[in-house]
KEPAVEX-897047 format. One record per atom (N, C-alpha, C): residue in three letters; atom name; x, y, z. Coordinates in steps of 0.1 Angstrom, whole numbers. Layout:
<atoms>
ATOM  resn  name     c1     c2     c3
ATOM   ALA    CA      X      Y      Z
...
</atoms>
This chain:
<atoms>
ATOM  resn  name     c1     c2     c3
ATOM   MET     N    877    974    923
ATOM   MET    CA    886    975    934
ATOM   MET     C    882    988    942
ATOM   MET     N    883    987    955
ATOM   MET    CA    880    998    963
ATOM   MET     C    891   1009    962
ATOM   ASN     N    886   1022    963
ATOM   ASN    CA    896   1032    962
ATOM   ASN     C    903   1034    975
ATOM   ALA     N    915   1041    975
ATOM   ALA    CA    923   1042    987
ATOM   ALA     C    916   1050    998
ATOM   ARG     N    908   1060    995
ATOM   ARG    CA    902   1067   1006
ATOM   ARG     C    891   1059   1013
ATOM   PHE     N    884   1050   1006
ATOM   PHE    CA    875   1041   1012
ATOM   PHE     C    882   1031   1021
ATOM   LEU     N    893   1025   1016
ATOM   LEU    CA    902   1016   1024
ATOM   LEU     C    907   1023   1036
ATOM   LEU     N    911   1036   1035
ATOM   LEU    CA    916   1043   1046
ATOM   LEU     C    905   1045   1057
ATOM   ALA     N    893   1047   1053
ATOM   ALA    CA    882   1048   1062
ATOM   ALA     C    879   1035   1069
ATOM   LEU     N    880   1024   1061
ATOM   LEU    CA    879   1011   1068
ATOM   LEU     C    890   1008   1078
ATOM   LEU     N    902   1012   1074
ATOM   LEU    CA    913   1010   1084
ATOM   LEU     C    911   1018   1096
ATOM   ALA     N    906   1030   1095
ATOM   ALA    CA    904   1038   1107
ATOM   ALA     C    893   1032   1116
ATOM   LEU     N    883   1027   1110
ATOM   LEU    CA    872   1021   1118
ATOM   LEU     C    878   1008   1124
ATOM   ALA     N    885   1000   1117
ATOM   ALA    CA    890    987   1122
ATOM   ALA     C    900    989   1134
ATOM   PHE     N    907   1000   1134
ATOM   PHE    CA    917   1003   1144
ATOM   PHE     C    912   1013   1154
ATOM   GLY     N    899   1017   1153
ATOM   GLY    CA    893   1025   1164
ATOM   GLY     C    896   1039   1164
ATOM   THR     N    898   1046   1153
ATOM   THR    CA    900   1060   1154
ATOM   THR     C    894   1066   1141
ATOM   PRO     N    886   1077   1142
ATOM   PRO    CA    881   1083   1131
ATOM   PRO     C    890   1094   1125
ATOM   THR     N    900   1098   1132
ATOM   THR    CA    909   1109   1128
ATOM   THR     C    922   1105   1122
ATOM   VAL     N    922   1105   1109
ATOM   VAL    CA    934   1102   1101
ATOM   VAL     C    935   1111   1090
ATOM   ASN     N    948   1113   1084
ATOM   ASN    CA    948   1122   1072
ATOM   ASN     C    946   1114   1060
ATOM   ALA     N    946   1120   1048
ATOM   ALA    CA    941   1114   1036
ATOM   ALA     C    951   1103   1031
ATOM   GLU     N    963   1103   1034
ATOM   GLU    CA    973   1094   1029
ATOM   GLU     C    978   1084   1038
ATOM   THR     N    981   1088   1051
ATOM   THR    CA    989   1080   1060
ATOM   THR     C    982   1077   1073
ATOM   VAL     N    983   1065   1077
ATOM   VAL    CA    979   1061   1091
ATOM   VAL     C    991   1055   1098
ATOM   THR     N    992   1059   1111
ATOM   THR    CA   1003   1053   1119
ATOM   THR     C    997   1044   1129
ATOM   LEU     N   1001   1031   1129
ATOM   LEU    CA    997   1021   1139
ATOM   LEU     C   1007   1020   1150
ATOM   THR     N   1002   1020   1162
ATOM   THR    CA   1011   1017   1173
ATOM   THR     C   1007   1003   1179
ATOM   CYS     N   1016    994   1180
ATOM   CYS    CA   1013    980   1184
ATOM   CYS     C   1022    976   1196
ATOM   GLU     N   1017    968   1205
ATOM   GLU    CA   1025    962   1215
ATOM   GLU     C   1034    952   1207
ATOM   TYR     N   1046    951   1211
ATOM   TYR    CA   1056    942   1204
ATOM   TYR     C   1060    931   1214
ATOM   TRP     N   1057    918   1211
ATOM   TRP    CA   1060    907   1220
ATOM   TRP     C   1070    898   1213
ATOM   HIS     N   1082    898   1217
ATOM   HIS    CA   1092    889   1211
ATOM   HIS     C   1091    875   1217
ATOM   LYS     N   1092    865   1209
ATOM   LYS    CA   1090    851   1213
ATOM   LYS     C   1099    847   1225
ATOM   ARG     N   1111    851   1225
ATOM   ARG    CA   1120    847   1236
ATOM   ARG     C   1122    858   1247
ATOM   LEU     N   1121    871   1243
ATOM   LEU    CA   1124    881   1252
ATOM   LEU     C   1111    887   1259
ATOM   GLY     N   1099    883   1255
ATOM   GLY    CA   1087    889   1260
ATOM   GLY     C   1084    902   1255
ATOM   GLN     N   1076    910   1262
ATOM   GLN    CA   1072    923   1257
ATOM   GLN     C   1083    933   1257
ATOM   LEU     N   1085    940   1245
ATOM   LEU    CA   1095    950   1244
ATOM   LEU     C   1088    963   1240
ATOM   GLU     N   1095    973   1237
ATOM   GLU    CA   1089    987   1234
ATOM   GLU     C   1079    986   1223
ATOM   ASP     N   1068    993   1223
ATOM   ASP    CA   1059    993   1213
ATOM   ASP     C   1065    997   1199
ATOM   LYS     N   1059    992   1189
ATOM   LYS    CA   1064    994   1175
ATOM   LYS     C   1054   1003   1168
ATOM   THR     N   1058   1012   1159
ATOM   THR    CA   1049   1020   1151
ATOM   THR     C   1051   1015   1137
ATOM   ILE     N   1040   1016   1129
ATOM   ILE    CA   1040   1012   1115
ATOM   ILE     C   1033   1023   1108
ATOM   ALA     N   1040   1029   1098
ATOM   ALA    CA   1035   1039   1090
ATOM   ALA     C   1029   1033   1077
ATOM   ILE     N   1016   1035   1075
ATOM   ILE    CA   1009   1029   1063
ATOM   ILE     C   1005   1041   1054
ATOM   ASN     N   1010   1041   1042
ATOM   ASN    CA   1007   1051   1032
ATOM   ASN     C    999   1045   1021
ATOM   PHE     N    986   1049   1021
ATOM   PHE    CA    976   1043   1011
ATOM   PHE     C    979   1047    997
ATOM   ASP     N    983   1059    995
ATOM   ASP    CA    985   1064    981
ATOM   ASP     C    997   1057    975
ATOM   ALA     N   1008   1055    983
ATOM   ALA    CA   1020   1048    978
ATOM   ALA     C   1019   1033    980
ATOM   GLN     N   1009   1028    987
ATOM   GLN    CA   1008   1014    990
ATOM   GLN     C   1021   1008    997
ATOM   THR     N   1025   1015   1008
ATOM   THR    CA   1036   1011   1015
ATOM   THR     C   1033   1010   1030
ATOM   CYS     N   1041   1001   1037
ATOM   CYS    CA   1041    999   1051
ATOM   CYS     C   1055   1001   1056
ATOM   ASN     N   1058   1010   1064
ATOM   ASN    CA   1071   1014   1068
ATOM   ASN     C   1081   1016   1057
ATOM   GLY     N   1076   1022   1046
ATOM   GLY    CA   1084   1025   1034
ATOM   GLY     C   1086   1013   1025
ATOM   GLN     N   1081   1002   1028
ATOM   GLN    CA   1082    990   1019
ATOM   GLN     C   1069    987   1012
ATOM   PRO     N   1070    982    999
ATOM   PRO    CA   1057    978    992
ATOM   PRO     C   1049    970   1001
ATOM   CYS     N   1036    973   1001
ATOM   CYS    CA   1027    966   1011
ATOM   CYS     C   1014    962   1004
ATOM   LYS     N   1009    950   1007
ATOM   LYS    CA    996    945   1002
ATOM   LYS     C    986    950   1012
ATOM   ILE     N    977    958   1008
ATOM   ILE    CA    966    963   1017
ATOM   ILE     C    953    958   1012
ATOM   SER     N    947    949   1020
ATOM   SER    CA    934    944   1016
ATOM   SER     C    924    948   1027
ATOM   ASP     N    911    944   1025
ATOM   ASP    CA    901    946   1035
ATOM   ASP     C    904    940   1048
ATOM   THR     N    912    929   1048
ATOM   THR    CA    914    921   1060
ATOM   THR     C    927    922   1066
ATOM   GLU     N    938    925   1058
ATOM   GLU    CA    951    925   1064
ATOM   GLU     C    961    935   1057
ATOM   LEU     N    972    937   1063
ATOM   LEU    CA    983    944   1058
ATOM   LEU     C    995    934   1058
ATOM   LYS     N   1002    934   1047
ATOM   LYS    CA   1013    924   1046
ATOM   LYS     C   1025    930   1038
ATOM   TRP     N   1037    929   1044
ATOM   TRP    CA   1049    934   1037
ATOM   TRP     C   1061    927   1041
ATOM   GLN     N   1072    929   1034
ATOM   GLN    CA   1085    923   1037
ATOM   GLN     C   1095    934   1039
ATOM   GLN     N   1106    930   1046
ATOM   GLN    CA   1117    939   1048
ATOM   GLN     C   1130    930   1048
ATOM   GLU     N   1141    937   1047
ATOM   GLU    CA   1154    930   1047
ATOM   GLU     C   1155    920   1035
ATOM   GLY     N   1151    924   1024
ATOM   GLY    CA   1151    916   1012
ATOM   GLY     C   1143    903   1012
ATOM   GLY     N   1132    904   1020
ATOM   GLY    CA   1123    892   1021
ATOM   GLY     C   1126    883   1033
ATOM   LEU     N   1137    886   1041
ATOM   LEU    CA   1141    878   1052
ATOM   LEU     C   1130    879   1063
ATOM   MET     N   1124    892   1065
ATOM   MET    CA   1114    894   1075
ATOM   MET     C   1101    896   1067
ATOM   GLU     N   1090    890   1072
ATOM   GLU    CA   1077    892   1067
ATOM   GLU     C   1067    896   1078
ATOM   PHE     N   1059    906   1076
ATOM   PHE    CA   1050    911   1086
ATOM   PHE     C   1036    910   1081
ATOM   THR     N   1026    906   1090
ATOM   THR    CA   1012    906   1087
ATOM   THR     C   1005    911   1098
ATOM   ILE     N    995    921   1096
ATOM   ILE    CA    987    926   1106
ATOM   ILE     C    972    924   1102
ATOM   ASN     N    964    917   1110
ATOM   ASN    CA    950    915   1108
ATOM   ASN     C    943    928   1111
ATOM   ARG     N    936    934   1102
ATOM   ARG    CA    929    946   1104
ATOM   ARG     C    917    945   1114
ATOM   ALA     N    910    934   1114
ATOM   ALA    CA    899    933   1123
ATOM   ALA     C    903    931   1137
ATOM   SER     N    913    923   1140
ATOM   SER    CA    917    920   1153
ATOM   SER     C    927    929   1159
ATOM   GLY     N    935    936   1150
ATOM   GLY    CA    945    945   1155
ATOM   GLY     C    957    938   1160
ATOM   GLU     N    959    925   1155
ATOM   GLU    CA    970    917   1159
ATOM   GLU     C    977    912   1147
ATOM   GLY     N    990    908   1148
ATOM   GLY    CA    998    903   1137
ATOM   GLY     C   1010    896   1141
ATOM   SER     N   1018    892   1131
ATOM   SER    CA   1030    884   1134
ATOM   SER     C   1042    890   1125
ATOM   GLN     N   1054    887   1131
ATOM   GLN    CA   1066    890   1123
ATOM   GLN     C   1073    876   1122
ATOM   PHE     N   1076    873   1110
ATOM   PHE    CA   1083    861   1107
ATOM   PHE     C   1098    864   1102
ATOM   VAL     N   1107    857   1107
ATOM   VAL    CA   1121    858   1102
ATOM   VAL     C   1125    844   1097
ATOM   SER     N   1129    844   1084
ATOM   SER    CA   1132    832   1077
ATOM   SER     C   1121    821   1079
ATOM   SER     N   1109    826   1077
ATOM   SER    CA   1097    817   1078
ATOM   SER     C   1094    812   1092
ATOM   GLN     N   1100    817   1102
ATOM   GLN    CA   1097    812   1116
ATOM   GLN     C   1091    824   1124
ATOM   GLU     N   1080    822   1131
ATOM   GLU    CA   1074    833   1138
ATOM   GLU     C   1084    838   1149
ATOM   ALA     N   1087    851   1149
ATOM   ALA    CA   1097    856   1158
ATOM   ALA     C   1091    866   1168
ATOM   ALA     N   1080    872   1165
ATOM   ALA    CA   1074    882   1173
ATOM   ALA     C   1059    883   1170
ATOM   LEU     N   1051    888   1180
ATOM   LEU    CA   1037    891   1178
ATOM   LEU     C   1034    906   1180
ATOM   TYR     N   1025    911   1172
ATOM   TYR    CA   1020    925   1174
ATOM   TYR     C   1006    923   1180
ATOM   LYS     N   1004    931   1191
ATOM   LYS    CA    991    930   1197
ATOM   LYS     C    985    944   1200
ATOM   ASN     N    972    945   1201
ATOM   ASN    CA    965    957   1204
ATOM   ASN     C    969    969   1195
ATOM   CYS     N    971    966   1182
ATOM   CYS    CA    974    977   1173
ATOM   CYS     C    963    987   1172
ATOM   ARG     N    966   1000   1172
ATOM   ARG    CA    957   1011   1172
ATOM   ARG     C    962   1022   1164
ATOM   ALA     N    953   1028   1156
ATOM   ALA    CA    957   1040   1148
ATOM   ALA     C    960   1052   1156
ATOM   THR     N    970   1059   1153
ATOM   THR    CA    973   1071   1160
ATOM   THR     C    975   1082   1150
ATOM   LYS     N    974   1095   1154
ATOM   LYS    CA    975   1106   1145
ATOM   LYS     C    990   1107   1141
ATOM   PRO     N    992   1109   1128
ATOM   PRO    CA   1006   1110   1123
ATOM   PRO     C   1012   1122   1130
ATOM   LYS     N   1025   1121   1133
ATOM   LYS    CA   1032   1132   1138
ATOM   LYS     C   1035   1143   1127
ATOM   ALA     N   1032   1155   1130
ATOM   ALA    CA   1034   1166   1121
ATOM   ALA     C   1048   1169   1119
</atoms>
């Protein structure tokens, strides 16, 4: 299995920034609601050491990030290569994430 620092480097390359700290990457994504259109951008905090996305347990692989919130009611998937993903609510696609890019964590 790859170590967290190597995965962090891969994530940084996949999202187009070489500057990240050792544990956390913050992604900023366009947020497109299925009925309401484009809304305010969303940020996603990914902690490699704790294996969390936005504070929730997260599956981090070479190809994607995947986690659940609201007791499993909402599921999120972000493709690391394309920088795009989906939000499902009760197994129905509710929103899209587009143009995700890594940003420096706020100090």
